[in-house]
C-alpha positions, 0 to 999 in steps of 0.5 A: 315645538315648531318654530318659524324665524322671520327676518324683515329688513326696513329702514324704520324697523323699530317703528314697525316692531312697535306698531306690530307688538299689540297684535302679537300673541304670546307665541310671537317673540319680536324685536327690532335690531338695526334695520331688521325686525326679528320675529320667532313664532312658536307653537306645538302644531304646524297649522298654528305656526302657519296661521301665526305667520299668515297673521304676522305677514298681514299685520306687517303689510298693513303697518308698512303701508300705514308707515309709508302713508305717514311719510307723504 
Protein backbone atom coordinates (compact mmCIF):
# COMPACT_ATOMS: atom_id res chain seq x y z
CA UNK A 1 0.00 0.00 0.00
CA UNK A 2 1.27 3.46 -0.93
CA UNK A 3 0.06 6.57 0.89
CA UNK A 4 0.32 10.30 0.34
CA UNK A 5 -0.40 12.76 3.14
CA UNK A 6 -1.50 16.26 2.21
CA UNK A 7 -1.78 19.10 4.70
CA UNK A 8 -3.30 22.30 3.36
CA UNK A 9 -3.72 25.39 5.50
CA UNK A 10 -6.61 27.79 4.93
CA UNK A 11 -8.55 30.08 7.30
CA UNK A 12 -11.78 28.31 6.31
CA UNK A 13 -10.48 24.75 6.25
CA UNK A 14 -13.77 23.17 7.47
CA UNK A 15 -15.66 24.73 4.54
CA UNK A 16 -13.06 23.51 2.07
CA UNK A 17 -13.17 19.99 3.49
CA UNK A 18 -16.95 19.98 3.30
CA UNK A 19 -16.87 21.19 -0.31
CA UNK A 20 -14.31 18.54 -1.30
CA UNK A 21 -15.93 15.56 0.42
CA UNK A 22 -18.45 14.64 -2.34
CA UNK A 23 -15.63 14.35 -4.91
CA UNK A 24 -13.44 12.11 -2.78
CA UNK A 25 -13.08 8.43 -3.57
CA UNK A 26 -13.02 5.77 -0.84
CA UNK A 27 -9.21 5.87 -1.02
CA UNK A 28 -9.17 9.44 0.34
CA UNK A 29 -9.64 10.03 4.05
CA UNK A 30 -9.99 13.71 4.84
CA UNK A 31 -10.81 15.94 7.78
CA UNK A 32 -10.42 19.54 8.80
CA UNK A 33 -8.61 20.38 12.00
CA UNK A 34 -8.37 24.03 12.93
CA UNK A 35 -7.06 25.88 9.88
CA UNK A 36 -5.78 22.73 8.19
CA UNK A 37 -7.27 20.23 5.78
CA UNK A 38 -5.64 16.85 6.30
CA UNK A 39 -5.96 14.25 3.55
CA UNK A 40 -4.54 10.75 3.31
CA UNK A 41 -4.68 9.13 -0.11
CA UNK A 42 -3.98 5.38 -0.33
CA UNK A 43 -3.74 2.91 -3.18
CA UNK A 44 -1.81 -0.18 -4.15
CA UNK A 45 -0.25 1.42 -7.24
CA UNK A 46 1.87 4.55 -7.43
CA UNK A 47 0.11 5.80 -10.58
CA UNK A 48 -3.22 5.62 -8.76
CA UNK A 49 -1.88 7.68 -5.85
CA UNK A 50 -0.46 10.25 -8.28
CA UNK A 51 -3.77 10.46 -10.17
CA UNK A 52 -5.71 10.79 -6.90
CA UNK A 53 -3.39 13.57 -5.72
CA UNK A 54 -3.82 15.37 -9.03
CA UNK A 55 -7.61 15.12 -8.80
CA UNK A 56 -7.57 16.24 -5.17
CA UNK A 57 -5.43 19.31 -5.94
CA UNK A 58 -7.60 20.25 -8.93
CA UNK A 59 -10.74 19.99 -6.79
CA UNK A 60 -9.04 21.92 -3.99
CA UNK A 61 -8.15 24.74 -6.37
CA UNK A 62 -11.73 24.96 -7.62
CA UNK A 63 -13.19 24.86 -4.09
CA UNK A 64 -10.81 27.57 -2.92
CA UNK A 65 -11.67 29.76 -5.91
CA UNK A 66 -15.40 29.28 -5.30
CA UNK A 67 -14.98 30.12 -1.62
CA UNK A 68 -13.05 33.29 -2.47
CA UNK A 69 -15.76 34.31 -4.98
CA UNK A 70 -18.48 33.99 -2.35
CA UNK A 71 -16.56 36.27 0.03
CA UNK A 72 -16.68 39.24 -2.35
